[in-house]
Biopython code that builds the backbone (N, CA, C, O; Angstrom):
import numpy as np
from Bio.PDB.StructureBuilder import StructureBuilder

atoms = [
    (1, "GLY", "N", (72.944, 73.005, 98.174)),
    (1, "GLY", "CA", (72.273, 74.187, 98.727)),
    (1, "GLY", "C", (72.649, 75.727, 97.408)),
    (1, "GLY", "O", (73.318, 75.697, 96.375)),
    (2, "THR", "N", (71.801, 77.017, 98.122)),
    (2, "THR", "CA", (72.765, 78.004, 97.582)),
    (2, "THR", "C", (73.779, 78.347, 98.187)),
    (2, "THR", "O", (74.236, 79.351, 97.642)),
    (3, "ALA", "N", (74.519, 77.957, 99.245)),
    (3, "ALA", "CA", (75.789, 78.719, 99.619)),
    (3, "ALA", "C", (76.818, 77.529, 98.996)),
    (3, "ALA", "O", (77.975, 77.894, 98.787)),
    (4, "ALA", "N", (76.551, 76.469, 98.763)),
    (4, "ALA", "CA", (77.488, 75.230, 97.980)),
    (4, "ALA", "C", (77.606, 75.959, 96.061)),
    (4, "ALA", "O", (78.612, 75.711, 95.395)),
    (5, "GLY", "N", (76.879, 76.488, 95.696)),
    (5, "GLY", "CA", (76.616, 77.237, 94.344)),
    (5, "GLY", "C", (77.639, 78.542, 94.463)),
    (5, "GLY", "O", (78.394, 79.019, 93.616)),
    (6, "GLY", "N", (77.367, 78.947, 95.877)),
    (6, "GLY", "CA", (77.879, 80.890, 95.902)),
    (6, "GLY", "C", (79.337, 80.375, 96.070)),
    (6, "GLY", "O", (80.283, 81.068, 95.697)),
    (7, "ALA", "N", (79.489, 79.290, 96.571)),
    (7, "ALA", "CA", (81.318, 78.486, 96.991)),
    (7, "ALA", "C", (81.696, 78.870, 95.355)),
    (7, "ALA", "O", (82.045, 79.843, 94.687)),
    (8, "SER", "N", (81.430, 77.642, 95.216)),
    (8, "SER", "CA", (81.801, 77.131, 93.643)),
    (8, "SER", "C", (81.953, 78.187, 92.826)),
    (8, "SER", "O", (83.046, 78.507, 92.359)),
    (9, "LEU", "N", (80.660, 78.914, 92.556)),
    (9, "LEU", "CA", (81.048, 80.071, 91.890)),
    (9, "LEU", "C", (81.924, 81.564, 91.775)),
    (9, "LEU", "O", (82.132, 82.309, 90.818)),
    (10, "ARG", "N", (82.330, 81.624, 93.223)),
    (10, "ARG", "CA", (83.480, 82.423, 93.631)),
    (10, "ARG", "C", (84.781, 81.714, 93.940)),
    (10, "ARG", "O", (85.733, 82.326, 94.424)),
    (11, "LYS", "N", (84.826, 80.099, 93.590)),
    (11, "LYS", "CA", (85.794, 79.335, 92.673)),
    (11, "LYS", "C", (86.086, 79.144, 91.463)),
    (11, "LYS", "O", (87.262, 78.827, 91.279)),
    (12, "ASP", "N", (85.296, 79.238, 90.361)),
    (12, "ASP", "CA", (85.474, 79.574, 89.270)),
    (12, "ASP", "C", (85.870, 81.078, 89.035)),
    (12, "ASP", "O", (86.722, 81.479, 88.243)),
    (13, "LEU", "N", (85.172, 81.749, 89.783)),
    (13, "LEU", "CA", (85.711, 83.405, 88.982)),
    (13, "LEU", "C", (87.246, 83.449, 89.313)),
    (13, "LEU", "O", (88.049, 83.899, 88.496)),
    (14, "ARG", "N", (87.681, 82.895, 90.722)),
    (14, "ARG", "CA", (88.962, 83.063, 91.038)),
    (14, "ARG", "C", (90.144, 82.009, 89.878)),
    (14, "ARG", "O", (91.233, 82.468, 89.532)),
    (15, "ARG", "N", (89.949, 81.449, 89.699)),
    (15, "ARG", "CA", (90.133, 80.640, 88.526)),
    (15, "ARG", "C", (90.388, 80.911, 87.481)),
    (15, "ARG", "O", (91.314, 80.272, 86.982)),
    (16, "ARG", "N", (89.713, 81.967, 86.639)),
    (16, "ARG", "CA", (89.285, 82.721, 85.780)),
    (16, "ARG", "C", (90.474, 83.816, 85.732)),
    (16, "ARG", "O", (91.015, 84.124, 84.670)),
    (17, "ARG", "N", (90.860, 84.423, 87.084)),
    (17, "ARG", "CA", (90.975, 85.681, 87.266)),
    (17, "ARG", "C", (92.383, 85.123, 86.956)),
    (17, "ARG", "O", (93.110, 85.561, 86.064)),
    (18, "ARG", "N", (92.699, 84.059, 87.832)),
    (18, "ARG", "CA", (94.034, 83.725, 87.533)),
    (18, "ARG", "C", (94.555, 83.262, 86.295)),
    (18, "ARG", "O", (95.769, 83.319, 86.098)),
    (19, "ARG", "N", (93.854, 82.853, 85.522)),
    (19, "ARG", "CA", (93.980, 82.011, 84.377)),
    (19, "ARG", "C", (93.910, 83.678, 83.189)),
    (19, "ARG", "O", (94.654, 83.859, 82.225)),
    (20, "LEU", "N", (93.297, 84.219, 83.459)),
    (20, "LEU", "CA", (93.343, 85.671, 82.544)),
    (20, "LEU", "C", (94.804, 86.181, 82.826)),
    (20, "LEU", "O", (95.590, 86.453, 81.919)),
    (21, "ALA", "N", (95.064, 86.274, 84.020)),
    (21, "ALA", "CA", (96.204, 87.388, 84.388)),
    (21, "ALA", "C", (97.185, 86.314, 84.169)),
    (21, "ALA", "O", (98.346, 86.549, 84.503)),
    (22, "GLU", "N", (96.896, 85.181, 83.661)),
    (22, "GLU", "CA", (98.464, 84.398, 83.006)),
    (22, "GLU", "C", (98.441, 85.150, 81.519)),
    (22, "GLU", "O", (99.369, 85.833, 81.084)),
    (23, "GLU", "N", (97.313, 84.908, 80.901)),
    (23, "GLU", "CA", (97.533, 85.095, 79.885)),
    (23, "GLU", "C", (97.689, 86.762, 79.272)),
    (23, "GLU", "O", (98.157, 86.870, 78.138)),
    (24, "ALA", "N", (97.323, 87.955, 79.973)),
    (24, "ALA", "CA", (96.846, 89.018, 79.595)),
    (24, "ALA", "C", (97.711, 89.853, 80.429)),
    (24, "ALA", "O", (97.876, 90.964, 79.925)),
    (25, "GLY", "N", (98.355, 89.668, 81.611)),
    (25, "GLY", "CA", (99.032, 90.358, 82.473)),
    (25, "GLY", "C", (97.857, 90.682, 83.594)),
    (25, "GLY", "O", (96.897, 90.013, 83.975)),
    (26, "PRO", "N", (98.364, 92.044, 83.973)),
    (26, "PRO", "CA", (97.943, 92.484, 85.434)),
    (26, "PRO", "C", (96.289, 92.664, 85.151)),
    (26, "PRO", "O", (95.901, 92.838, 83.996)),
    (27, "VAL", "N", (95.338, 92.611, 86.282)),
    (27, "VAL", "CA", (93.769, 93.030, 85.588)),
    (27, "VAL", "C", (93.339, 93.694, 86.978)),
    (27, "VAL", "O", (93.718, 93.704, 88.149)),
    (28, "ALA", "N", (91.941, 94.455, 85.869)),
    (28, "ALA", "CA", (91.460, 95.394, 87.291)),
    (28, "ALA", "C", (90.003, 94.845, 87.103)),
    (28, "ALA", "O", (89.780, 94.486, 85.947)),
    (29, "TYR", "N", (88.968, 94.700, 87.977)),
    (29, "TYR", "CA", (87.749, 94.274, 88.126)),
    (29, "TYR", "C", (87.140, 95.687, 88.474)),
    (29, "TYR", "O", (87.670, 96.578, 89.137)),
    (30, "HIS", "N", (86.092, 95.680, 87.965)),
    (30, "HIS", "CA", (85.009, 96.807, 88.698)),
    (30, "HIS", "C", (83.849, 96.766, 88.516)),
    (30, "HIS", "O", (83.432, 96.878, 87.363)),
    (31, "VAL", "N", (83.162, 96.630, 89.350)),
    (31, "VAL", "CA", (81.217, 96.340, 89.304)),
    (31, "VAL", "C", (80.398, 97.571, 88.714)),
    (31, "VAL", "O", (80.035, 98.590, 89.301)),
    (32, "VAL", "N", (80.258, 97.288, 87.725)),
    (32, "VAL", "CA", (79.617, 98.700, 86.939)),
    (32, "VAL", "C", (77.671, 98.574, 87.759)),
    (32, "VAL", "O", (76.691, 97.829, 87.777)),
    (33, "GLN", "N", (78.086, 99.673, 88.206)),
    (33, "GLN", "CA", (76.949, 100.147, 89.432)),
    (33, "GLN", "C", (75.831, 101.158, 88.751)),
    (33, "GLN", "O", (74.806, 101.472, 89.356)),
    (34, "SER", "N", (76.060, 101.501, 87.784)),
    (34, "SER", "CA", (75.134, 102.907, 87.534)),
    (34, "SER", "C", (75.138, 102.993, 85.716)),
    (34, "SER", "O", (76.091, 103.111, 84.945)),
    (35, "GLU", "N", (73.871, 102.895, 85.485)),
    (35, "GLU", "CA", (73.403, 102.709, 84.035)),
    (35, "GLU", "C", (74.420, 103.367, 83.030)),
    (35, "GLU", "O", (74.836, 102.759, 82.043)),
    (36, "SER", "N", (74.786, 104.631, 83.347)),
    (36, "SER", "CA", (75.402, 105.576, 82.494)),
    (36, "SER", "C", (77.576, 104.886, 82.402)),
    (36, "SER", "O", (78.496, 105.417, 81.780)),
    (37, "GLU", "N", (77.611, 103.556, 83.333)),
    (37, "GLU", "CA", (78.657, 103.213, 82.915)),
    (37, "GLU", "C", (78.562, 101.662, 82.533)),
    (37, "GLU", "O", (79.296, 100.696, 82.743)),
    (38, "ILE", "N", (77.310, 101.848, 81.865)),
    (38, "ILE", "CA", (77.176, 100.755, 81.406)),
    (38, "ILE", "C", (77.895, 100.212, 79.845)),
    (38, "ILE", "O", (78.431, 99.164, 79.485)),
    (39, "ALA", "N", (77.467, 102.012, 78.923)),
    (39, "ALA", "CA", (78.164, 101.965, 77.677)),
    (39, "ALA", "C", (79.485, 101.601, 77.378)),
    (39, "ALA", "O", (79.950, 100.870, 76.503)),
    (40, "PRO", "N", (80.185, 102.500, 78.613)),
    (40, "PRO", "CA", (81.465, 102.660, 78.589)),
    (40, "PRO", "C", (82.279, 101.427, 78.618)),
    (40, "PRO", "O", (83.174, 101.202, 77.805)),
    (41, "ALA", "N", (81.888, 100.515, 79.727)),
    (41, "ALA", "CA", (82.549, 98.928, 79.937)),
    (41, "ALA", "C", (81.895, 97.959, 78.902)),
    (41, "ALA", "O", (82.474, 96.984, 78.422)),
    (42, "VAL", "N", (80.951, 98.245, 78.693)),
    (42, "VAL", "CA", (80.418, 97.088, 77.175)),
    (42, "VAL", "C", (81.140, 97.530, 75.899)),
    (42, "VAL", "O", (81.287, 96.718, 74.985)),
    (43, "ALA", "N", (81.739, 99.177, 75.767)),
    (43, "ALA", "CA", (82.513, 99.283, 74.454)),
    (43, "ALA", "C", (84.027, 98.580, 75.260)),
    (43, "ALA", "O", (84.610, 97.776, 74.532)),
    (44, "ALA", "N", (84.628, 98.797, 76.548)),
    (44, "ALA", "CA", (85.901, 97.805, 76.741)),
    (44, "ALA", "C", (86.068, 96.347, 76.601)),
    (44, "ALA", "O", (86.903, 95.636, 76.042)),
    (45, "LEU", "N", (84.942, 96.121, 77.327)),
    (45, "LEU", "CA", (85.011, 94.434, 76.812)),
    (45, "LEU", "C", (84.967, 93.966, 75.520)),
    (45, "LEU", "O", (85.810, 93.151, 75.145)),
    (46, "LEU", "N", (83.915, 94.453, 74.627)),
    (46, "LEU", "CA", (84.082, 94.520, 73.138)),
    (46, "LEU", "C", (85.490, 94.570, 72.557)),
    (46, "LEU", "O", (85.855, 93.857, 71.621)),
    (47, "ALA", "N", (86.453, 95.696, 73.344)),
    (47, "ALA", "CA", (87.363, 96.244, 72.616)),
    (47, "ALA", "C", (88.175, 95.035, 72.884)),
    (47, "ALA", "O", (88.584, 94.477, 71.866)),
    (48, "LEU", "N", (88.619, 94.308, 74.419)),
    (48, "LEU", "CA", (89.099, 93.621, 74.468)),
    (48, "LEU", "C", (88.917, 92.159, 73.952)),
    (48, "LEU", "O", (89.840, 91.430, 73.590)),
    (49, "LYS", "N", (87.465, 91.808, 73.975)),
    (49, "LYS", "CA", (87.337, 90.399, 73.011)),
    (49, "LYS", "C", (88.033, 90.203, 71.486)),
    (49, "LYS", "O", (88.712, 89.292, 71.013)),
    (50, "LEU", "N", (87.555, 91.468, 70.945)),
    (50, "LEU", "CA", (87.867, 91.610, 69.601)),
    (50, "LEU", "C", (90.025, 91.085, 69.250)),
    (50, "LEU", "O", (90.707, 90.355, 68.531)),
    (51, "SER", "N", (90.173, 92.144, 70.409)),
    (51, "SER", "CA", (91.991, 92.319, 70.379)),
    (51, "SER", "C", (92.017, 90.608, 70.672)),
    (51, "SER", "O", (92.489, 89.910, 69.775)),
    (52, "TRP", "N", (91.481, 89.904, 71.995)),
    (52, "TRP", "CA", (91.586, 88.683, 71.610)),
    (52, "TRP", "C", (91.579, 87.754, 70.398)),
    (52, "TRP", "O", (92.484, 87.139, 69.833)),
    (53, "LEU", "N", (90.293, 87.847, 70.187)),
    (53, "LEU", "CA", (90.437, 87.407, 68.627)),
    (53, "LEU", "C", (91.268, 87.392, 67.713)),
    (53, "LEU", "O", (91.730, 86.382, 67.183)),
    (54, "ASP", "N", (91.489, 88.377, 67.490)),
    (54, "ASP", "CA", (92.363, 89.098, 66.320)),
    (54, "ASP", "C", (93.601, 88.693, 66.753)),
    (54, "ASP", "O", (94.497, 88.723, 65.909)),
    (55, "GLY", "N", (93.834, 88.373, 67.711)),
    (55, "GLY", "CA", (95.516, 88.122, 68.549)),
    (55, "GLY", "C", (95.691, 86.024, 68.590)),
    (55, "GLY", "O", (96.711, 85.388, 68.857)),
    (56, "LYS", "N", (94.405, 85.514, 68.249)),
    (56, "LYS", "CA", (94.492, 84.285, 67.480)),
    (56, "LYS", "C", (94.223, 83.620, 66.494)),
    (56, "LYS", "O", (94.095, 82.415, 66.278)),
    (57, "GLY", "N", (94.103, 85.045, 65.569)),
    (57, "GLY", "CA", (94.203, 85.037, 64.181)),
    (57, "GLY", "C", (92.348, 84.567, 63.737)),
    (57, "GLY", "O", (92.127, 84.050, 62.643)),
    (58, "LEU", "N", (91.396, 84.790, 64.559)),
    (58, "LEU", "CA", (89.630, 84.999, 64.787)),
    (58, "LEU", "C", (89.399, 86.038, 64.641)),
    (58, "LEU", "O", (89.966, 86.968, 65.215)),
    (59, "HIS", "N", (88.125, 86.164, 63.492)),
    (59, "HIS", "CA", (87.165, 87.669, 63.756)),
    (59, "HIS", "C", (85.954, 87.096, 63.352)),
    (59, "HIS", "O", (85.571, 86.065, 62.799)),
    (60, "ALA", "N", (85.304, 88.521, 64.003)),
    (60, "ALA", "CA", (83.736, 88.537, 64.618)),
    (60, "ALA", "C", (83.044, 89.531, 64.293)),
    (60, "ALA", "O", (82.272, 90.025, 65.115)),
    (61, "ARG", "N", (83.172, 90.035, 63.030)),
    (61, "ARG", "CA", (82.745, 91.211, 62.573)),
    (61, "ARG", "C", (81.526, 91.808, 63.245)),
    (61, "ARG", "O", (81.391, 92.992, 63.552)),
    (62, "PHE", "N", (80.257, 90.378, 63.518)),
    (62, "PHE", "CA", (79.226, 90.861, 64.134)),
    (62, "PHE", "C", (79.170, 91.820, 65.485)),
    (62, "PHE", "O", (78.359, 92.692, 65.796)),
    (63, "LEU", "N", (80.718, 91.163, 66.383)),
    (63, "LEU", "CA", (81.301, 92.009, 67.253)),
    (63, "LEU", "C", (81.572, 92.976, 66.854)),
    (63, "LEU", "O", (81.339, 93.587, 67.897)),
    (64, "ALA", "N", (81.943, 93.842, 66.090)),
    (64, "ALA", "CA", (82.518, 94.941, 65.739)),
    (64, "ALA", "C", (81.163, 96.471, 65.744)),
    (64, "ALA", "O", (81.122, 97.626, 66.166)),
    (65, "GLY", "N", (80.260, 95.520, 64.997)),
    (65, "GLY", "CA", (79.142, 96.550, 65.273)),
    (65, "GLY", "C", (78.787, 97.854, 66.177)),
    (65, "GLY", "O", (79.184, 97.997, 67.334)),
    (66, "GLU", "N", (77.952, 98.810, 65.446)),
    (66, "GLU", "CA", (77.667, 99.430, 66.387)),
    (66, "GLU", "C", (76.136, 98.750, 67.095)),
    (66, "GLU", "O", (75.543, 99.066, 68.126)),
    (67, "GLU", "N", (75.866, 97.839, 66.186)),
    (67, "GLU", "CA", (74.511, 97.537, 66.791)),
    (67, "GLU", "C", (74.737, 96.186, 68.038)),
    (67, "GLU", "O", (74.074, 95.862, 69.023)),
    (68, "THR", "N", (75.961, 95.662, 67.435)),
    (68, "THR", "CA", (75.947, 94.848, 68.772)),
    (68, "THR", "C", (76.482, 95.661, 70.044)),
    (68, "THR", "O", (76.026, 95.377, 71.152)),
    (69, "GLN", "N", (77.400, 96.624, 69.906)),
    (69, "GLN", "CA", (77.028, 97.743, 71.089)),
    (69, "GLN", "C", (75.838, 97.677, 71.498)),
    (69, "GLN", "O", (75.398, 96.664, 72.042)),
    (70, "ARG", "N", (75.242, 98.591, 71.328)),
    (70, "ARG", "CA", (73.577, 98.359, 70.997)),
    (70, "ARG", "C", (73.059, 97.922, 72.095)),
    (70, "ARG", "O", (72.801, 98.430, 73.186)),
    (71, "TRP", "N", (72.909, 96.533, 71.468)),
    (71, "TRP", "CA", (72.117, 95.667, 71.742)),
    (71, "TRP", "C", (72.552, 95.600, 73.498)),
    (71, "TRP", "O", (71.897, 95.911, 74.493)),
    (72, "LEU", "N", (73.812, 95.104, 73.357)),
    (72, "LEU", "CA", (74.562, 94.632, 74.397)),
    (72, "LEU", "C", (74.372, 95.784, 75.813)),
    (72, "LEU", "O", (74.016, 95.475, 76.950)),
    (73, "THR", "N", (74.638, 96.788, 75.438)),
    (73, "THR", "CA", (73.975, 98.066, 76.207)),
    (73, "THR", "C", (72.953, 97.813, 77.022)),
    (73, "THR", "O", (72.827, 97.567, 78.222)),
    (74, "ASP", "N", (72.002, 97.971, 75.775)),
    (74, "ASP", "CA", (70.296, 97.596, 76.097)),
    (74, "ASP", "C", (70.212, 96.311, 76.935)),
    (74, "ASP", "O", (69.468, 96.421, 77.910)),
    (75, "ALA", "N", (70.819, 95.094, 76.774)),
    (75, "ALA", "CA", (70.525, 94.216, 77.673)),
    (75, "ALA", "C", (71.063, 94.195, 79.189)),
    (75, "ALA", "O", (70.794, 93.462, 80.141)),
    (76, "CYS", "N", (71.893, 95.240, 79.042)),
    (76, "CYS", "CA", (72.725, 95.008, 80.133)),
    (76, "CYS", "C", (71.976, 96.131, 81.401)),
    (76, "CYS", "O", (71.939, 96.019, 82.626)),
    (77, "ALA", "N", (71.403, 97.270, 80.419)),
    (77, "ALA", "CA", (70.920, 97.756, 81.424)),
    (77, "ALA", "C", (69.537, 97.100, 81.968)),
    (77, "ALA", "O", (69.238, 97.000, 83.158)),
    (78, "ARG", "N", (68.912, 96.762, 81.093)),
    (78, "ARG", "CA", (67.307, 96.045, 81.265)),
    (78, "ARG", "C", (67.547, 94.793, 82.513)),
    (78, "ARG", "O", (66.661, 94.439, 83.290)),
    (79, "ALA", "N", (69.152, 94.166, 82.478)),
    (79, "ALA", "CA", (69.512, 93.186, 83.470)),
    (79, "ALA", "C", (69.602, 93.763, 84.960)),
    (79, "ALA", "O", (69.902, 93.018, 85.893)),
]
sb = StructureBuilder()
sb.init_structure("model")
sb.init_model(0)
sb.init_chain("A")
sb.init_seg("    ")
for serial, (resi, resn, name, xyz) in enumerate(atoms, 1):
    if name == "N":
        sb.init_residue(resn, " ", resi, " ")
    sb.init_atom(name, np.array(xyz, "f"), 0.0, 1.0, " ", f" {name:<3s}", serial, name[0])
structure = sb.get_structure()
């Protein structure tokens, strides 16, 4: 049911937080609550992802493009 799905999601998030902390050190989480916070959050997330990819010798030029940031910001605002 719904409660089991919620518990499973929380467990998955705890596992992901723990794994991220092991790989990247201390992490902080923030819930974006206003539309004005979306663009800076998307920019920060893209920067983290690009840094992670670079550390693994991988590249994703499409993630670095301004159009990707605009698209993700718009998608988040509509969600």
